[in-house]
Backbone as JSON, one array per atom type, in Angstrom:
{
  "sequence": "MSVQSEGKASRKAGLQELRLIDYERCMGCGTCEAVCGFIHDDRPYIKLYELYPGLVRPISCFHCSKAPCIEACPTGAMSRDPETGAVYVETTRCIGCMACLYACPFGIPEFSRVSNTATKCDLCRKLMHEGLRPACAAMCPAEAIVVAPPEEVGKEVRVRVLKKIVLPKLEALEESRK",
  "N": [[99.88, 121.29, 92.09], [96.74, 121.99, 93.56], [94.91, 124.42, 94.98], [91.85, 124.63, 96.4], [90.41, 126.92, 96.98], [90.69, 130.39, 97.95], [92.82, 132.38, 100.13], [92.82, 134.71, 102.94], [90.82, 136.65, 102.32], [88.74, 135.02, 101.67], [88.06, 133.94, 104.12], [86.67, 136.0, 105.37], [84.38, 135.87, 103.88], [83.13, 133.73, 104.94], [84.46, 131.35, 104.68], [85.92, 128.71, 106.23], [87.48, 126.45, 106.07], [89.84, 125.08, 103.78], [90.27, 123.07, 100.84], [92.84, 121.17, 99.62], [94.04, 119.59, 96.81], [96.65, 117.8, 95.95], [97.86, 117.23, 93.03], [100.23, 116.21, 92.08], [101.11, 114.55, 94.08], [98.99, 112.8, 94.33], [98.04, 109.49, 93.58], [96.07, 108.37, 92.15], [94.56, 106.25, 93.18], [91.94, 105.82, 93.98], [90.87, 105.69, 96.52], [89.74, 107.94, 97.79], [87.35, 108.38, 96.33], [86.06, 105.93, 96.81], [85.73, 105.88, 99.65], [84.18, 108.15, 99.97], [81.88, 107.41, 98.56], [81.08, 105.31, 100.22], [80.44, 106.67, 102.6], [78.37, 108.27, 101.68], [76.08, 106.73, 100.85], [76.73, 105.13, 98.54], [77.06, 107.09, 96.59], [79.38, 108.79, 95.45], [80.93, 111.98, 95.89], [83.31, 112.98, 95.21], [85.1, 112.4, 92.39], [86.85, 110.21, 90.22], [88.63, 110.62, 87.19], [89.79, 109.35, 84.12], [92.34, 110.81, 82.58], [94.23, 110.39, 80.72], [95.58, 107.44, 79.31], [96.18, 105.49, 82.06], [96.53, 107.69, 83.71], [94.89, 108.89, 86.25], [92.8, 111.05, 88.01], [91.28, 112.84, 90.77], [88.32, 114.94, 91.07], [86.36, 117.4, 92.63], [83.91, 119.4, 94.37], [84.9, 122.77, 94.66], [84.25, 124.52, 96.64], [84.0, 127.34, 96.46], [85.01, 130.67, 97.35], [83.53, 132.78, 96.41], [81.03, 131.56, 95.48], [79.58, 130.64, 92.49], [77.43, 128.93, 92.17], [75.84, 129.28, 94.42], [75.0, 131.9, 94.05], [73.52, 131.6, 91.69], [71.38, 129.97, 92.33], [67.92, 129.87, 92.43], [66.23, 129.42, 94.59], [67.62, 129.5, 96.93], [68.63, 127.15, 97.84], [71.22, 126.25, 97.52], [73.74, 126.64, 99.71], [75.97, 128.07, 102.21], [77.77, 126.6, 104.77], [77.89, 128.05, 107.89], [79.7, 127.42, 109.89], [81.73, 125.67, 108.89], [82.2, 126.58, 106.35], [81.7, 125.17, 104.07], [80.12, 124.61, 100.93], [76.86, 123.62, 100.36], [73.92, 121.6, 99.49], [70.67, 122.34, 100.28], [68.4, 120.14, 100.3], [65.63, 120.12, 100.66], [64.81, 122.56, 99.78], [65.58, 122.67, 97.16], [64.69, 122.77, 93.74], [65.46, 121.33, 91.61], [66.27, 122.56, 89.23], [68.79, 122.94, 88.21], [70.32, 125.23, 87.83], [72.56, 125.76, 89.27], [74.47, 123.92, 88.3], [74.9, 124.89, 85.7], [75.98, 127.33, 86.33], [78.32, 126.71, 87.66], [81.76, 126.77, 87.14], [83.2, 124.46, 86.94], [81.51, 122.38, 86.53], [80.42, 120.81, 88.59], [78.03, 120.3, 90.37], [75.49, 117.77, 90.38], [72.62, 116.09, 89.01], [70.33, 114.36, 90.92], [68.6, 111.48, 90.39], [67.26, 110.11, 92.26], [66.43, 111.85, 94.36], [65.54, 113.94, 92.86], [66.89, 116.38, 92.85], [69.62, 118.76, 93.02], [72.93, 117.57, 93.68], [76.0, 117.46, 95.55], [79.39, 117.64, 96.78], [79.73, 118.18, 100.26], [81.81, 118.61, 101.9], [81.82, 116.61, 103.82], [80.01, 117.44, 105.88], [78.57, 116.62, 108.24], [80.48, 115.03, 109.56], [82.49, 116.96, 109.95], [81.2, 118.72, 111.69], [81.28, 117.18, 113.91], [83.85, 117.4, 114.62], [85.62, 115.98, 113.07], [87.67, 115.1, 110.19], [86.98, 115.56, 106.65], [86.06, 112.59, 104.88], [87.51, 111.9, 102.52], [89.96, 113.25, 102.79], [90.86, 112.24, 105.22], [91.32, 109.56, 104.66], [93.07, 109.36, 102.49], [95.78, 107.71, 101.19], [98.13, 108.79, 100.18], [98.27, 111.24, 101.25], [97.42, 113.33, 99.69], [95.19, 114.87, 99.71], [94.2, 117.58, 101.52], [92.47, 119.1, 104.13], [91.96, 121.98, 105.77], [92.28, 124.92, 107.92], [92.69, 128.09, 106.17], [95.26, 129.26, 106.62], [96.84, 127.1, 107.46], [96.7, 125.43, 105.21], [97.95, 127.04, 103.33], [100.55, 127.13, 104.45], [101.21, 124.4, 104.26], [101.27, 124.08, 101.46], [103.45, 125.74, 100.83], [105.53, 124.37, 102.19], [105.51, 121.9, 100.82], [106.22, 122.74, 98.23], [108.77, 123.82, 98.71], [110.12, 121.48, 99.55], [110.07, 120.08, 97.15], [111.78, 121.6, 95.64], [114.16, 121.83, 97.19], [114.9, 119.26, 98.27], [115.87, 117.55, 96.08], [118.29, 118.86, 95.58], [119.63, 118.53, 97.98], [119.9, 115.76, 97.97], [121.56, 115.44, 95.74], [123.84, 116.71, 96.73], [124.51, 115.0, 98.83], [125.11, 112.7, 97.32], [127.37, 113.61, 95.97], [129.19, 113.7, 98.02], [129.83, 111.11, 98.52]],
  "CA": [[99.03, 121.42, 93.25], [95.53, 122.76, 93.34], [94.23, 124.86, 96.18], [90.5, 124.74, 95.91], [89.84, 128.21, 97.36], [91.74, 131.37, 98.19], [93.17, 132.81, 101.47], [92.16, 135.46, 103.98], [89.6, 137.29, 101.84], [87.72, 134.0, 101.73], [87.66, 133.81, 105.52], [85.64, 137.01, 105.63], [83.18, 135.44, 103.18], [82.58, 132.59, 105.64], [85.22, 130.15, 104.42], [86.69, 128.31, 107.39], [88.38, 125.37, 105.67], [90.18, 124.94, 102.36], [90.68, 121.72, 100.45], [93.96, 121.11, 98.69], [94.32, 118.31, 96.18], [97.99, 117.87, 95.37], [97.8, 116.3, 91.92], [101.53, 115.55, 91.93], [101.19, 113.52, 95.11], [97.9, 111.85, 94.11], [98.44, 108.35, 92.76], [94.9, 107.89, 91.42], [94.2, 104.92, 93.69], [90.49, 105.72, 94.11], [90.44, 105.61, 97.92], [88.87, 109.09, 98.09], [86.05, 108.11, 95.73], [85.46, 104.78, 97.48], [85.28, 106.24, 101.0], [83.1, 109.11, 99.81], [80.71, 106.61, 98.21], [80.68, 104.57, 101.42], [79.83, 107.64, 103.53], [77.19, 108.89, 101.07], [75.16, 105.74, 100.27], [77.2, 104.72, 97.21], [77.01, 108.23, 95.67], [80.56, 109.61, 95.76], [80.93, 113.36, 95.41], [84.64, 113.19, 94.62], [85.11, 111.39, 91.34], [88.08, 110.06, 89.46], [88.51, 110.59, 85.74], [91.02, 108.98, 83.42], [92.68, 111.92, 81.7], [95.14, 109.83, 79.74], [95.73, 106.05, 79.76], [97.0, 105.33, 83.27], [96.56, 108.92, 84.51], [93.57, 109.06, 86.85], [92.84, 112.07, 89.06], [89.95, 113.18, 91.28], [87.83, 116.32, 91.11], [85.18, 117.57, 93.47], [83.55, 120.8, 94.57], [85.97, 123.64, 95.12], [83.72, 125.33, 97.75], [84.5, 128.67, 96.11], [84.69, 131.76, 98.28], [82.43, 133.5, 95.75], [80.45, 130.41, 94.78], [78.55, 130.99, 91.51], [76.25, 128.08, 92.34], [74.99, 129.92, 95.44], [74.41, 133.08, 93.43], [72.59, 131.21, 90.63], [70.25, 129.19, 92.84], [66.76, 130.75, 92.6], [65.47, 129.14, 95.82], [68.49, 129.56, 98.11], [68.96, 125.79, 98.27], [72.68, 126.18, 97.59], [74.07, 127.45, 100.88], [77.3, 127.91, 102.8], [77.75, 126.27, 106.19], [78.58, 129.14, 108.58], [80.76, 126.91, 110.76], [82.84, 125.07, 108.14], [82.39, 127.28, 105.08], [81.39, 124.28, 102.96], [78.93, 124.87, 100.13], [76.05, 122.4, 100.37], [72.57, 121.7, 98.94], [69.55, 122.1, 101.19], [67.56, 119.42, 99.33], [64.21, 120.45, 100.83], [64.55, 123.82, 99.06], [66.01, 122.53, 95.77], [63.62, 122.42, 92.79], [66.05, 120.52, 90.55], [66.39, 123.32, 87.97], [70.18, 122.79, 87.85], [70.98, 126.5, 87.57], [73.87, 125.64, 89.92], [75.36, 123.21, 87.38], [75.24, 125.78, 84.6], [76.78, 128.43, 86.86], [79.6, 126.2, 88.16], [82.76, 126.69, 86.06], [83.81, 123.13, 86.93], [80.46, 121.39, 86.24], [80.4, 119.88, 89.72], [76.73, 119.78, 90.84], [74.87, 116.74, 89.55], [71.2, 115.88, 89.25], [70.03, 113.06, 91.51], [67.31, 110.93, 89.97], [66.62, 109.58, 93.48], [65.76, 112.94, 95.08], [65.17, 114.98, 91.89], [67.53, 117.62, 93.29], [71.06, 118.84, 92.8], [73.77, 116.98, 94.73], [77.42, 117.8, 95.43], [80.19, 117.49, 97.99], [79.5, 119.15, 101.33], [83.0, 118.44, 102.75], [81.42, 115.75, 104.95], [79.51, 118.39, 106.88], [78.24, 115.97, 109.52], [81.75, 114.66, 110.2], [83.19, 118.18, 110.38], [80.5, 119.25, 112.86], [81.69, 116.33, 115.02], [85.28, 117.62, 114.83], [86.4, 115.05, 112.24], [88.03, 115.57, 108.86], [86.25, 114.9, 105.57], [86.53, 111.23, 104.65], [88.52, 111.83, 101.45], [91.24, 113.7, 103.34], [91.26, 111.34, 106.31], [91.69, 108.23, 104.16], [93.99, 109.4, 101.36], [97.05, 107.11, 101.59], [99.26, 109.61, 99.73], [98.1, 112.55, 101.88], [97.29, 114.29, 98.6], [94.04, 115.73, 100.0], [94.33, 118.24, 102.82], [91.4, 120.04, 104.46], [92.42, 122.68, 106.97], [92.11, 126.37, 107.82], [93.49, 128.66, 105.08], [96.66, 129.49, 107.0], [97.52, 125.8, 107.47], [96.81, 124.95, 103.83], [99.01, 127.86, 102.72], [101.83, 126.64, 104.97], [101.44, 123.08, 103.67], [101.65, 124.28, 100.05], [104.82, 126.27, 100.81], [106.44, 123.3, 102.59], [105.59, 120.93, 99.73], [106.98, 123.35, 97.13], [110.17, 123.87, 99.14], [110.67, 120.11, 99.5], [110.25, 119.73, 95.75], [112.94, 122.35, 95.15], [115.36, 121.66, 98.01], [115.32, 117.87, 98.48], [116.77, 117.05, 95.03], [119.61, 119.47, 95.75], [120.27, 117.84, 99.11], [120.27, 114.41, 97.51], [122.73, 115.59, 94.86], [124.94, 117.03, 97.61], [124.85, 113.74, 99.52], [125.74, 111.84, 96.32], [128.72, 114.13, 95.67], [130.03, 113.45, 99.18], [130.16, 109.68, 98.59]],
  "C": [[97.83, 122.27, 92.9], [94.95, 123.14, 94.68], [92.83, 125.2, 95.74], [89.75, 125.94, 96.46], [90.99, 129.15, 97.68], [91.71, 131.87, 99.63], [92.25, 133.66, 102.3], [90.89, 136.17, 103.54], [88.44, 136.3, 101.91], [87.21, 133.82, 103.15], [86.55, 134.77, 105.86], [84.32, 136.6, 104.99], [82.57, 134.2, 103.82], [83.38, 131.32, 105.44], [86.12, 129.85, 105.6], [87.77, 127.28, 107.03], [88.63, 125.43, 104.17], [90.48, 123.48, 102.08], [91.76, 121.87, 99.39], [94.0, 119.7, 98.12], [95.65, 118.48, 95.46], [98.05, 116.8, 94.27], [99.14, 115.64, 91.62], [101.66, 114.4, 92.91], [100.14, 112.43, 94.92], [98.37, 110.73, 93.19], [97.24, 107.72, 92.03], [94.39, 106.55, 91.89], [92.7, 104.73, 93.86], [89.98, 105.62, 95.53], [89.46, 106.73, 98.25], [87.46, 108.84, 97.56], [85.33, 106.98, 96.46], [84.92, 105.15, 98.87], [84.14, 107.25, 100.94], [81.8, 108.38, 99.45], [80.18, 105.83, 99.4], [79.92, 105.47, 102.39], [78.49, 108.15, 103.0], [76.34, 107.9, 100.28], [75.47, 105.41, 98.81], [77.03, 105.81, 96.16], [78.21, 109.12, 95.98], [80.46, 110.99, 95.14], [82.32, 113.81, 94.99], [84.78, 112.05, 93.62], [86.42, 111.4, 90.59], [87.76, 110.0, 87.98], [89.85, 110.21, 85.15], [91.28, 110.05, 82.37], [93.52, 111.47, 80.52], [95.31, 108.38, 80.19], [96.7, 105.95, 80.95], [97.08, 106.56, 84.15], [95.15, 109.23, 84.99], [93.69, 110.06, 87.99], [91.42, 112.43, 89.49], [89.61, 114.66, 91.08], [86.56, 116.32, 91.95], [84.92, 119.06, 93.63], [84.72, 121.58, 95.16], [85.53, 124.52, 96.29], [84.22, 126.77, 97.64], [84.11, 129.73, 97.13], [83.58, 132.64, 97.72], [81.72, 132.49, 94.86], [79.35, 130.82, 93.81], [77.3, 130.14, 91.66], [75.29, 128.67, 93.37], [74.27, 131.1, 94.82], [73.33, 132.7, 92.41], [71.34, 130.52, 91.14], [69.05, 130.1, 93.12], [66.0, 130.55, 93.91], [66.31, 129.26, 97.09], [68.85, 128.18, 98.65], [70.47, 125.57, 98.37], [73.09, 127.15, 98.68], [75.51, 127.21, 101.32], [77.13, 127.64, 104.29], [78.52, 127.35, 106.95], [79.74, 128.67, 109.46], [81.98, 126.41, 109.97], [83.17, 125.84, 106.86], [82.08, 126.43, 103.87], [80.12, 124.72, 102.25], [78.15, 123.56, 100.06], [74.67, 122.68, 99.78], [71.57, 121.41, 100.04], [68.45, 121.48, 100.33], [66.08, 119.75, 99.47], [63.83, 121.73, 100.1], [64.85, 123.71, 97.57], [64.84, 122.1, 94.88], [64.16, 121.64, 91.59], [66.22, 121.24, 89.22], [67.8, 123.26, 87.39], [70.85, 124.09, 87.39], [72.39, 126.48, 88.16], [74.88, 124.97, 89.0], [75.82, 124.14, 86.26], [76.13, 126.93, 85.07], [78.18, 127.97, 87.29], [80.61, 126.08, 87.02], [83.42, 125.32, 85.94], [82.79, 122.03, 86.66], [80.25, 120.4, 87.36], [79.01, 119.41, 90.15], [76.16, 118.77, 89.84], [73.4, 116.63, 89.91], [71.02, 114.48, 89.8], [68.65, 112.62, 91.06], [66.56, 110.35, 91.17], [65.81, 110.68, 94.16], [65.22, 114.03, 94.16], [65.68, 116.35, 92.31], [68.99, 117.62, 92.85], [71.77, 118.15, 93.97], [75.21, 117.4, 94.47], [78.09, 117.56, 96.77], [79.82, 118.57, 99.0], [80.65, 119.12, 102.34], [82.69, 117.61, 103.99], [80.98, 116.6, 106.14], [79.24, 117.77, 108.24], [79.51, 115.58, 110.27], [82.46, 115.9, 110.75], [82.52, 118.81, 111.6], [80.8, 118.41, 114.11], [83.19, 116.47, 115.3], [86.18, 116.7, 114.03], [86.69, 115.67, 110.88], [87.13, 114.92, 107.82], [86.9, 113.56, 105.23], [87.63, 111.14, 103.6], [89.9, 112.21, 101.97], [91.75, 112.74, 104.4], [91.82, 110.01, 105.79], [92.72, 108.22, 103.04], [95.36, 108.84, 101.77], [98.28, 107.93, 101.18], [99.26, 110.99, 100.4], [98.05, 113.65, 100.82], [96.13, 115.25, 98.84], [94.18, 116.26, 101.42], [93.13, 119.17, 102.98], [91.79, 120.66, 105.79], [92.1, 124.17, 106.84], [93.06, 126.96, 106.77], [94.96, 128.84, 105.42], [97.46, 128.19, 106.98], [97.7, 125.26, 106.06], [97.91, 125.74, 103.11], [100.39, 127.4, 103.16], [102.19, 125.29, 104.35], [101.88, 123.19, 102.22], [103.11, 124.77, 99.99], [105.84, 125.19, 101.18], [106.61, 122.28, 101.46], [106.39, 121.48, 98.55], [108.46, 123.41, 97.49], [110.83, 122.5, 99.09], [110.97, 119.7, 98.06], [111.5, 120.4, 95.18], [114.22, 121.94, 95.87], [115.81, 120.21, 98.11], [116.18, 117.31, 97.35], [118.19, 117.62, 95.15], [120.36, 118.83, 96.9], [120.72, 116.43, 98.73], [121.49, 114.45, 96.62], [123.98, 115.9, 95.69], [125.42, 115.79, 98.35], [125.58, 112.8, 98.56], [127.18, 112.29, 96.03], [129.68, 113.89, 96.82], [130.46, 111.99, 99.28], [131.39, 109.34, 97.82]]
}
């Protein structure tokens, strides 16, 4: 499992939502990338990579609580949405220097040849402002992508870990009773 930001300290820094990508649950189907591309004019911000033959997994912006891309941006174009906590690019302020890319430990921001600016996931900011979930999380058939407040994401991680530990033991117990 990968929690893409950290708990309560992050809340104070403006982080309202966390994104969890459960790589054990992810089946690499590409739905997240396809729906993201559909929402963002065929420019998906969550991308799948083949790590090993047959092993495909997505990666996208982690919306870090202490986002190095925000700190590195000389124009303030990299910003945090005060309502959702998502890190986004204010393209009218971006000069395309890509300091954000070099600062990001995950190499997430990309250069758009269309706008000559940095681009990256904004957690479907427009959808979230309408009370909807980001498209990748809403459409994931395996429910591998969760976007929720930090407390809910923490609870979901604990429940998933417990199921992984406890369910095999319950199944073994049921088998022994047969």
